[in-house]
C-alpha positions as CSV (number, residue, x, y, z in Angstrom):
1,M,-20.8,-20.1,-63.7
2,T,-21.1,-23.3,-61.5
3,A,-21.6,-23.5,-57.8
4,E,-18.7,-25.6,-56.9
5,R,-16.5,-22.7,-58.5
6,R,-17.6,-20.3,-55.8
7,H,-15.5,-20.5,-52.9
8,V,-15.2,-18.9,-49.4
9,L,-12.5,-19.6,-47.1
10,A,-13.3,-18.3,-43.4
11,I,-10.6,-19.0,-41.3
12,G,-11.1,-18.8,-37.3
13,G,-7.8,-17.6,-36.9
14,M,-4.0,-17.7,-37.7
15,G,-0.8,-17.9,-35.8
16,G,-0.7,-18.4,-32.0
17,P,1.5,-19.6,-28.9
18,G,3.7,-22.2,-30.0
19,Q,3.3,-21.6,-33.8
20,P,6.6,-21.8,-35.7
21,Q,7.2,-19.4,-37.9
22,V,6.5,-20.6,-41.8
23,R,7.0,-18.6,-44.9
24,I,3.6,-18.6,-45.5
25,P,0.4,-20.0,-43.1
26,P,-1.0,-23.0,-44.5
27,L,-4.5,-21.6,-44.2
28,L,-3.7,-18.8,-46.6
29,G,-1.8,-21.0,-48.9
30,Y,-4.8,-23.1,-49.4
31,A,-6.7,-20.0,-50.2
32,L,-4.5,-19.5,-52.8
33,E,-4.6,-23.2,-53.9
34,L,-8.2,-22.8,-54.4
35,S,-8.0,-20.5,-57.3
36,G,-6.0,-23.2,-59.5
37,V,-3.7,-20.7,-60.4
38,A,0.0,-21.1,-60.3
39,A,0.9,-17.5,-59.1
40,P,-2.5,-16.0,-58.1
41,R,-3.4,-12.4,-58.4
42,T,-4.2,-11.8,-54.7
43,C,-5.8,-8.4,-53.4
44,V,-5.4,-7.9,-49.4
45,L,-8.2,-5.5,-47.9
46,N,-7.4,-4.6,-44.3
47,T,-10.1,-2.5,-43.9
48,A,-11.2,-3.6,-40.4
49,M,-7.6,-2.6,-39.1
50,G,-8.2,1.0,-40.4
51,D,-5.3,-0.1,-43.3
52,D,-2.5,-0.3,-41.0
53,P,0.7,0.0,-43.2
54,G,2.1,-3.0,-41.3
55,S,-0.5,-5.4,-42.1
56,F,0.0,-4.7,-45.9
57,L,3.7,-5.3,-45.5
58,R,3.4,-8.3,-43.8
59,M,0.9,-9.7,-46.4
60,Y,2.7,-8.7,-49.3
61,S,6.1,-10.5,-47.8
62,L,4.2,-13.9,-47.0
63,L,2.0,-13.6,-50.7
64,A,5.4,-13.1,-52.7
65,A,7.2,-15.8,-51.0
66,A,4.5,-18.0,-51.9
67,G,4.5,-17.2,-55.9
68,A,1.6,-14.9,-55.8
69,R,1.0,-11.9,-57.2
70,P,0.0,-9.3,-54.4
71,S,-2.0,-6.3,-54.5
72,H,-4.3,-4.2,-52.2
73,L,-7.4,-1.9,-52.1
74,Q,-6.8,0.8,-49.2
75,L,-9.8,3.0,-48.5
76,F,-7.8,5.3,-46.1
77,P,-8.0,8.3,-46.0
78,M,-9.2,7.6,-50.1
79,P,-9.3,4.7,-52.3
80,S,-5.7,3.5,-53.4
81,T,-6.9,3.3,-56.9
82,A,-10.0,5.3,-59.2
83,D,-11.2,2.0,-60.0
84,P,-11.7,-0.4,-56.6
85,A,-13.9,-2.5,-58.6
86,G,-11.9,-3.1,-61.4
87,L,-9.1,-4.2,-59.0
88,L,-11.2,-6.3,-57.2
89,L,-12.8,-8.1,-59.9
90,A,-9.2,-8.6,-61.7
91,Q,-8.2,-10.9,-59.2
92,D,-8.1,-14.8,-58.8
93,V,-8.1,-14.5,-54.7
94,I,-9.4,-11.6,-52.3
95,F,-8.1,-12.0,-48.7
96,V,-9.5,-10.2,-45.7
97,G,-7.8,-9.2,-42.8
98,G,-9.2,-9.0,-39.2
99,G,-9.9,-6.1,-36.7
100,S,-13.3,-4.5,-36.5
101,V,-15.9,-5.9,-38.7
102,A,-18.6,-3.3,-38.1
103,N,-16.4,-0.3,-39.0
104,M,-15.2,-2.3,-42.2
105,M,-18.5,-2.9,-43.6
106,A,-19.7,0.9,-43.1
107,V,-16.7,2.1,-44.6
108,W,-17.5,-0.9,-47.5
109,Q,-20.9,0.3,-47.6
110,V,-20.3,4.0,-48.2
111,H,-17.8,3.1,-51.3
112,G,-20.4,0.4,-52.6
113,L,-18.1,-2.7,-52.2
114,G,-20.7,-5.0,-50.9
115,P,-22.2,-5.5,-54.6
116,V,-18.6,-5.8,-56.1
117,L,-17.3,-8.2,-53.9
118,R,-20.8,-10.3,-54.8
119,A,-19.8,-10.1,-58.3
120,A,-16.8,-11.4,-57.6
121,W,-17.9,-14.6,-55.7
122,E,-20.2,-15.2,-58.7
123,A,-17.4,-15.0,-61.1
124,G,-15.3,-17.4,-59.2
125,I,-12.9,-15.0,-57.4
126,V,-11.9,-17.1,-54.1
127,L,-13.0,-15.2,-50.9
128,A,-10.7,-15.6,-47.9
129,G,-10.4,-14.0,-44.6
130,V,-9.6,-14.1,-41.0
131,S,-11.8,-13.2,-38.0
132,A,-13.7,-9.9,-39.2
133,G,-12.6,-11.2,-42.7
134,A,-14.2,-14.6,-42.1
135,L,-17.3,-13.2,-40.3
136,C,-18.1,-10.7,-43.3
137,W,-19.2,-13.3,-45.8
138,F,-22.1,-14.9,-43.6
139,E,-25.3,-13.1,-42.3
140,G,-23.6,-12.3,-39.1
141,G,-21.7,-12.9,-36.0
142,T,-20.1,-12.5,-32.7
143,T,-17.9,-9.4,-32.7
144,D,-15.8,-7.0,-30.1
145,S,-16.3,-4.1,-32.7
146,F,-18.3,-2.3,-29.8
147,G,-16.1,-3.2,-27.0
148,P,-14.4,-5.7,-24.9
149,V,-18.0,-7.5,-24.2
150,L,-18.9,-9.5,-27.0
151,R,-22.2,-8.6,-29.2
152,P,-24.2,-9.6,-31.9
153,F,-23.2,-8.3,-35.6
154,T,-26.2,-9.1,-38.3
155,A,-25.0,-6.7,-41.3
156,G,-22.7,-9.3,-43.1
157,L,-22.7,-9.6,-46.8
158,G,-25.0,-12.8,-46.6
159,L,-23.4,-14.6,-49.5
160,I,-23.0,-17.6,-47.0
161,S,-26.7,-18.3,-45.1
162,G,-26.5,-18.0,-41.6
163,S,-23.9,-16.8,-38.9
164,Y,-20.2,-17.5,-38.2
165,C,-17.8,-17.2,-35.0
166,P,-13.9,-17.1,-35.3
167,H,-11.8,-17.4,-32.3
168,Y,-14.0,-20.3,-30.9
169,S,-12.1,-21.6,-28.5
170,S,-9.0,-19.8,-27.9
171,E,-11.3,-16.8,-26.7
172,P,-13.4,-17.8,-23.6
173,A,-16.1,-15.5,-23.9
174,R,-16.8,-16.6,-27.6
175,R,-18.0,-20.3,-27.1
176,P,-20.8,-19.3,-24.6
177,A,-21.8,-15.9,-26.2
178,Y,-22.5,-17.5,-29.6
179,R,-24.4,-20.3,-28.0
180,A,-26.5,-17.9,-26.4
181,L,-27.1,-15.7,-29.2
182,V,-27.6,-18.9,-31.4
183,A,-30.5,-20.2,-28.8
184,D,-32.6,-17.1,-28.2
185,G,-32.5,-16.7,-32.3
186,T,-30.5,-13.1,-32.5
187,L,-27.9,-15.1,-34.6
188,A,-29.1,-17.5,-37.2
189,A,-27.5,-21.1,-37.0
190,G,-24.0,-21.4,-38.4
191,I,-20.2,-22.5,-37.9
192,A,-17.8,-21.6,-35.5
193,C,-14.1,-22.4,-36.1
194,D,-11.4,-22.4,-33.6
195,D,-7.7,-20.7,-34.2
196,G,-6.0,-22.8,-36.8
197,A,-9.3,-24.1,-38.4
198,A,-11.2,-22.7,-41.6
199,A,-14.6,-23.6,-43.0
200,H,-14.4,-24.4,-46.9
201,F,-17.8,-23.2,-48.6
202,A,-17.7,-24.4,-52.3
203,G,-21.0,-22.6,-54.1
204,D,-23.8,-22.4,-51.2
205,A,-22.6,-25.6,-49.3
206,L,-19.8,-26.3,-46.5
207,A,-17.3,-28.7,-48.1
208,E,-15.0,-29.3,-45.3
209,I,-13.0,-28.0,-42.2
210,V,-9.3,-27.6,-42.7
211,S,-6.6,-27.0,-40.2
212,D,-3.3,-26.1,-39.9
213,R,-2.9,-28.0,-36.5
214,P,-3.9,-31.0,-34.7
215,G,-7.1,-30.3,-32.5
216,A,-8.1,-27.5,-34.2
217,R,-11.7,-27.7,-35.6
218,G,-15.1,-26.5,-36.6
219,Y,-18.4,-26.6,-35.2
220,R,-22.0,-26.4,-36.5
221,V,-24.2,-24.6,-33.6
222,E,-27.8,-24.7,-33.8
223,P,-31.1,-23.6,-31.7
224,A,-32.5,-26.6,-29.8
225,G,-35.1,-26.2,-27.2
226,T,-34.1,-23.8,-25.1
227,G,-30.7,-23.9,-25.7
228,A,-28.0,-24.7,-28.7
229,T,-26.6,-27.5,-29.8
230,E,-23.0,-27.9,-30.5
231,T,-21.8,-30.7,-33.0
232,P,-18.0,-31.0,-33.5
233,L,-17.1,-31.4,-37.3
234,P,-14.0,-33.5,-38.5
235,A,-11.2,-31.3,-39.8
236,R,-8.6,-32.2,-42.5
237,L,-4.8,-31.3,-41.5
238,L,-3.3,-29.6,-44.6
239,G,0.0,-30.8,-45.9
240,G,3.0,-28.9,-44.6
241,A,1.0,-28.3,-41.4
242,P,3.3,-28.9,-37.9
């Protein structure tokens, strides 16, 4: 396995005001493309939303319209399969939805999914997700899992070093909270993404920022003196994006 075959796509947020209805969000389509498979087997995990049935239905509809072969892993009230590891390791893409990253990671730990997801990454299965489903691949980030006031979360899977912040420009509290937590060392330096932007990691390195709309971008945030520096990163607008 070469590092270049290990892909993580961390999406800051999908949809939003003024975004036209499309058959499949371009960022989700890009995750499927990274697999290199014409009809990728794609498993959806919505643990962060308590396995909300509506979320699965929406994802099945989008994935089927894109020619993918969807499946899902449901953990509430019990696993939907007797062999969660076997299901996950048989995929081309694993997509994790948003919600409570703290609750999701606690449930994953109970079911032993951390090592399984690492094995999937090492096997070349594309790991992708939005919001909580993006933060989970890093060491930590900002979360509202504990209430409306953003707090640090530092129990991510750590497949990608550093921290991550979704919804960077769309939620007013995200930018100052993330910068402050990086500045004081609570969170490691990392990457932030606007809604409509995603950080694509190939192996252990950031390959590029991709976006589904003009103006959506990523940022590298690092401690500097008593504060933090924010460096905007160029974003490639995906083909077919509005």
